[in-house]
Each structure stands twice: as C-alpha cells, then as structure tokens.
N, C-alpha and C positions, 0 to 999 in steps of 0.2 A: 603462526595460524591467526586468523583475524574471526574474531567471536562478535555475533550479535545477541546481547541479552535483553530479552523481553520481561519486564515486572509487572505483571499484572494485579496488582494489589487492590486496584478499584475496576477490575475487569477489561474488557476489550471490546470493540466493536471495529467495523471498517474503517470510519471517519476518524476514530481515535489512532489507529495504525497509521493512517495516510499523515495525519500531525505528526506523530513521533519521526516519522521518517522525515518530514521537510525540515523540522527542527534540528534533527540529526547531520543535517547537510544536502539532502536530495533536493534537487533543483524544482521548484514550484513549477517553474516553465516547462520541464520534462512531464510533469503529471498532467499539466493542461494540454500539452501537444497530444497525449495518451489519448485525454477525452476527446479531441479533437479527431483522431485517427481510428474512433470506434464509430462515427457516424450517427450517433445517438442524439436525441434532444436532451443534451445535460450539459452543465459545465460546472465549475468547482468555484467557490467563494473559499478565500484564504484570509485568517485573520490571526492577531496574537490576543488572548484571553487570560485573565486570573481564575484560577481555580483553587479556592482555600490558601491563597498567598502564593500560588505557584503559576510562574509565567509559564504557556504552554500554547501551541499552535493549533488552533482549530480549522480543520476543512469540513465543508458542508457540500454535499452534493446538491444541486440545483436540477431537478429532474422534471420536464414539463412546466417550468415555471415555479415549482414549488419545492421546498424545503423540507426534509423529512422529519417527523417528530418520535420522540419518544412514544414507546406503544401506550403507556398510561395516559399521556396527555391526548392523545389521539380519540381513546373511549372515551374520557371526560368531557372532551369536546363534542363526541358523538351525543354523549347523553344531554349536555346542555340543549345542541340543536334540535333534539327531538323533541324537548318540551317549549320549544318555540311557536307563537302563533304561525298558522299556515300564510298568511299574508307577509309576515316578516321575512320567512324563507324563500318566497317567490322573488324578491329582490335582490338577495343575495348573488355573488357570482357563481355560476355552475360548479365551480371547483370547489368551493366550501364546503360542500356535503360530500358525504360518502367518502372520506378522505383517507385511505387506507393503502398503505404498501402490502400487498400480500400476494402469496403463492396460492394458488387455488385450493392447497390443502392446507396452510397457514400463512401467518403473515408476521413479519419483525417490525416494520417501522410504522408509519401511519401515513397512507394516500391511498384511496379508492376511487379515481377515476374510471370512466366507463370506456377502457381502452383493450385492444384485444390481447389476449394471453401469448404469452411465448413460451415454447418448449425448449428442452435442452439442444435439440438440433438446431432451432433457430439461434439461440444463443452461441453455441460452438462456430456457426457460420459468421458471426458478426465478430466474435474474438478471432477468427482464423482470416479475416478480410484487413484486421488492423496490421498498420504496418509498425510491428515492435519486433523483437527479437523472438526465433524460435522456442528458446527456452523459455522465455516470460509467457508466450504463448501457452505453452503446454501447462507452465504452472498454474496459469489463470483458467483451462480449463479443467484441470484435475481438481482446483479448488471448486469449482461450480458442480462439476460431477459429485464431489463429495458431499456438498451441501444437499444437491437433487436426492443423493441415494438415501440421507439420513431421512427427508422427508418420506421418501418412498417406504422405508423400511416402517415407519411409525405408521402410516396409512394402507399397509399392507398393498401397495400396487407396483407396477413396473416403473424403473427409473425414466424410460423414456416418455411414460404417460403424465410425468409431473410437468405441472404448467404453472408458469410464472406470470402474476401479473404485470401487465406490460412498465407501468410506471415502477413497480417495486423492482422488475427485472433490472431496470436500467440502473437503478439506484445500487442493485448488487453487480451488475458488469462492470460499472466504473469503480467501485470500490475494490472489486477482487482484481479487475486489470491493471488499475493503477497501484496494488499493493504487489502485483507481480512484477511489475517493471520497476519499482522504486525499490523493494526488495533486491533486485539484480543490479541496481544503479550503485547500492552500497558495496558492491564487490566482495562480501563477507565469505568466510568458509564454511562457516557452519552457525546454524541459529538455534539458540539454547533458550528455554522460557520456563518461568517460576511456575509454581502452584497458583491457579487461578482464581481470585473470588467471585464466586457468581451471583453474590447477592442473597437474597432471601424475599420471602413473601410470598405473593399470588401475582400472576399477570394476566389479563383479560386476553384471548386469543378468539380468532374466529369461532373456534370449537367450544367456547366456553371459558371458565376460569381453570388455570392449571397452577401447580406449584412452580417456583422457580429454583433451578434451572427449567426453563421449556423443553419440553421433548426432544425437538431438534438439536438443541445445544447440548444436552446431557449426551443423547446418541453421538454428537460429534467428538464430544470430550471423553469417550471409553477409554480407559487406561491411562488419562491424565489425570493428576492430583489438583482436585478441586476443594473449595471450603466455602462457608458463607460468615461472611462477618456480621457488625450490627446495622449495615445500610439495607434497609428492607424495599430494595429495588432489583430490577433486573440490570444486573452490571455487565454479563456476557452476552453478546447477541450470537443467533446462527451464524451470520456473516464474518463476524469477530472469531467465532469457534472454528469455522472452516478453514480460514486463514492459518490460524496457529496450528490446527491439525496437519495440515499439508506442509507448512514451512517448518516447524520446529523437529529438529532430530531428536530431541530429548527434552525431558523436563528436570530441573536441578534448581538447587539453590545458587546463588552469584557466583560465576567460575572464576577461578585464578587469572587474572588478566588485567593489562595494562590498560586502562580506560583513556581513549583518545576524543570521542565525542559522545554527547549524551542530550537525548531529545525527549520533549514531552508532548504526548497527544492528548488534546482536549476532548471527553465528552461534553454530551448537550447540558446534560444536569451538572450544578453548582450545589455541592453539598456543605454543608456548614462542619467545619471542623473535619473534613476528609477530603483531599484533593482528588477530583474525579478526573485522572489522567493514566493514562499507561507510559512508561519510562523505558526508552530504549537505550541501553550501552553500547557502545563499539570500541574494539581496541584488539591490541594484540595479546595471545595467549603468554601467560609465562608459566614456568615450571613443567609439573605433570601435562598441564593442558597443552602447552605448547609443543610436547612430544609427540602428541599424537599427528598419524600421517591421515589424511582424509581418503583413505582407501575403504573400497567397498565391494560387494560381491553383486555382481552385474549378470544377466542371463543373455545369452548370444542366440538370435534365432536367425536361422539361414534357410533359404529356399533356392532351387535351382529354376530358372524361367527360361523356355525357348520359344514360346508361341503366343507372346504377348506385344502388343504395339509400345512405341516408348512412350507415347501420351499418357497412355494408362498407367504404365510405370512410374512416371513422374508424379501421376496422381495419388499412386498407392504411398510413395516415398512420403509427400506432403501429409497424407491423412494419418501415417505411423507417428510423424512428430507432432501432429495435434493432438494425438492420444496418449502421449507422453514418453513417446522414444526418446533415448540419451541421444542416439545418433542413427542413421539411415545412410547407407551407401551402396554401391552396385559395383560389380567387377565384371567386365567381361570375361567369359570361360568358354572351351571349346567342348562340346558335349557328345554324347554317343553319337555314332553313325556322321561324324563330323559337322553336327549342325552348331552353328555358333549360339550362343545363351548369355543369360545375366545372371549372377549369381547376388540376390538380394540378402543383406545381411541388416540386423536391426539390432540394437543394443537397447538395452531396458532394465528398470528394477524386477526384482522377484516378483512382485505384486503387480505388476503391469504386464507380466508375460502372458497370461491366458487370455486378454483383451487382444493385445497384438498378434497373438497365434490365430485368433479367429480372425483378425482382420485380413491377414495374409491369406488365408484359405477362402475367404469374403471375394476381396478382390484382385485376386491375382489367379493364373490358372494351373498354379503347382498342385499336386497331388500328395505332396509331403513337406513337414516342415523338421528340422533338426533343431535340437535346442541341447546346450549346455551352460553350466555356469562357471564364471572366471572372476578373478581379482581385477579389480581396477584401481589404480593409484593416480590420483591427479595432482597437478601443481595447484598450490593456492593462486585465486584470483581475485583482483580486485578492480574497482573503475577510479579513475579521475577524471575532471575536466579540463581541456584546454580551451582559450577563446580565440578563434583566427579572426580573421578580417570578415567573415560571414557569417559567423556564429559559434556556438558553443560544441564541439565535439567532444563526446567520452572518449576515453582510450581505456581499452581493455590491458591489464598487465598480468602477468602471470610471475610468481617468484618461488623460489626456493622455499620449502616448509620452515620455519623457524629463523630463517638466515635475513629472509627480507629482500634478497638481492632479486632483483628484476632479471628475468630469463628472456622472457619474450613480451612484446608490446605490439597493440594494433589498434588503429582507430576503431569505432564502431561502424560498420557499413551502413546502417539504416541512418544516422548521423548525417553521415557524408552524403548518402543518395538524398535526403531532404534538402541540405541545403545546395546541393549542385541542382536540383530541378528548381528550388524555388530563386537561386541568383543566378541559373544560366550561366554555371562554371564547370568545367570538365570535373567529373568525379574524381579521376587520378589527381588533378589538381588539389582539390579538396583533402584529400588521402595524405599526400605528400606535406603539404602546409600543416596538418594536424602533428604530423610526424618530426617534423621540423621544429616546431614550436615546444613540444613535448621533450626533445633532446636537449633544446637549449635550457630550458627549465631543469633536466636531472643534472644538467653540466654546470648549473650555474650560470 
C-alpha cells in the first residue's frame, strides 16, 4: 500500500502543498493545464527557492496579474498607503490599492480589487466544467464546501450565502483544484498528516485583530492535532487547512514506510533558522502498515424511476458525482404494470449520504430512496506517465495490496482525449499507443 505523509512543521498553505507535489514528481505541465482548463484569469509561476538551507519548489498563483501576499504584508502595505499624500496615490496603478484577497466575511491573502463576488454555486460550475477526472472534481468541490462551511458557521449564515471575492476566489479555485488533480496523479492509497504547527501571535482580518489560528482555520482543523511553536506568524491558512481536512484520512507520527520520493513545498516567507516548507514523503507501507487493506464502509442509495426523461437522468448522475458520490450508475428494470424503468444507484461515504439523498429527491421524480451500508474493498491505485509521440499520458495502475503486482492498467481518458483533439489523431490510436509504451516499459 502506497502512503503519502505530509509533515506540517511549518504549517501548510495551498501554494506550499502544490510546491511539494511538484517536487515529489507531479508534472508542472499537468498543473498548468489544469489552470488552463478552469477558464479563469490566472496562471502559475513555478520556481526553486531556498528556505533556511532547504531547497524547495515555490508555486505562485498569479490572478488578474497580481501575486498573493501573506496577510500581514498586505495590511502593512495598506497602512503605509493610507499615509501617502493624495497626489501620490492618484498616479498609482489602480490595482495597487485596496489589495486584498478576501471572502465577503473574511480574507486569507492579500488582494482587494473591485471585482464581483462568486458564490459556491458559481464556483461549483467553474469546477464542473473543467476537463479533469470526476474524482478530482468531486474532491475539489468538497474542499471548497468545507472552506465555505467553516466561514458560514463562524458568521452564522447559510453555506450558499457565503460569497468569495472574485480574485480571492480565483486563487482558492486554482489552489484547491490543482491540489485535487496533483494528489490524484501521485496515485497513493492513503494520505496521512502530522500534527500541524499553526504559528502564533495575532493576525489582522477584515473584522479586526484575531489570535492565530484564525477562526476559519481553527474550525477546519477541529479534531486534528495542532500546536504553536516559536514562530509568531500565521503558518496554516484556511485553504491549507481545507485541503488537509478533506485529503488526510488520519493524523499520526511518521508511518512505517519505505520512502521512495520526497518533496518540499516552500511558503512565501523565509524565516531565519526555520525552514518555511511542508515536506511530502511517498512510499510503500511496511510491517503493520502494509497489512492494512483499504476497506471502507459506504452507503448505497437506490431509487426506482419510471417517468423521467433520459436527459434529466444524465444530469442527475453528473450532479451526484459533483456532490461527492463515489460512483453513480443506472440499470434498466421492469417495474409494476410492466412499465420499463431505471434503477438509480449512488455509492457514497456515510457523511455524504444526507446531501445526496436530498439531491435524488429534488432532481428526480422518485417518491422513495432506499439506503443501506456495505463494506467496500478496493485495489491499490497509482499513476505513472508514459511519453507518446504526441504528448504525455498518465496510466492508472491497480495493484494487489502489499504485493505490488499490477492487475489492471488503463490510460487516463482525459489525457488521451486532449491529445486526440489537439493533434487530430483518433482517440483509440492514442490509447493503444499509450498501452503499447507502458507494456514495453513493464517488460523491459
């Protein structure tokens, strides 16, 4: 079983996590293509930096031409700007003031341009249209909803009423979607996280000065082990906390594993004597860890439908996947009075069952939903990349747990489709070529 272990001794943020993914082997081009698929005004800048003697990868999101700032730098810049003479401010670039990445109720970074706000509905639509896998799309939506739910609870408002400032929303969308795609590309079976160093001191927010960790961060890290070290700065951002809360299956000390790859992702600040990085270790579990079978309890939701158009049925299946369903499928059935119908089946985790049950009642014509719990055991899955004559294709490999023996393999459909469209090559030809190259590598 392959394990990914996150060491957050200097906290974590969205850009730090992306840097660790790249340093651990995730293709920078994959993340850049992901940003392009989102259709937002953003791009990535990827560089290698030094953080207190540690070489690490720094990923910066450039949204609307602006690079995000740590929160305290933004407020210091705001304070200095307010004391400038009026004639000096008049000649500045219009984007050099009011520079704050924020949600309507709080902010994480530093940008505040006068752009419209985006709600979760619009953000789900942006993510839903992106040409990424269904599982990555579902994880990204779930992470954004966790971030929104924390804000909603703090400000005593509904989740759907949370509004994200346009530029701040773009930064968060890029961080979260790239995190979901990059984490999937590593092909690990379990994500484990260390206790998190949240930093210390206070931080300026839109509503005043708050102790660190900020309210949204602390809400997201409920039940996670956290501590504060000598660094009196904000080390865990709300976006970083949201990624960890959704991705990590447990929090523990370094697991028993044979480490194969190590990645360091850099934060923006460079502390003296303290490397401001997050470390990502990937490898095969050994001993007790290797004996674990990735089994889980899932909920099976079923509904019989005999009076709904096929177009609506397909829409419901897409919505269910976006809402976090593990799988959705339809089976043709013969119902009472000999009417042909469809059996809708949704597989999900227990915590997602209430939301998906509501979706079925809202979007279909059924009058009842059956629910049961079952155990699901899955093969270990991972990705490797093969280089075809037209471009890089990821291969998804399924292995018997503990043995490492490959039992199934298949090229990623989205990669093959992208190449087929860009190079005007038949899709089946791209898929066959990827399989051929993979088998040649496997057989030496």
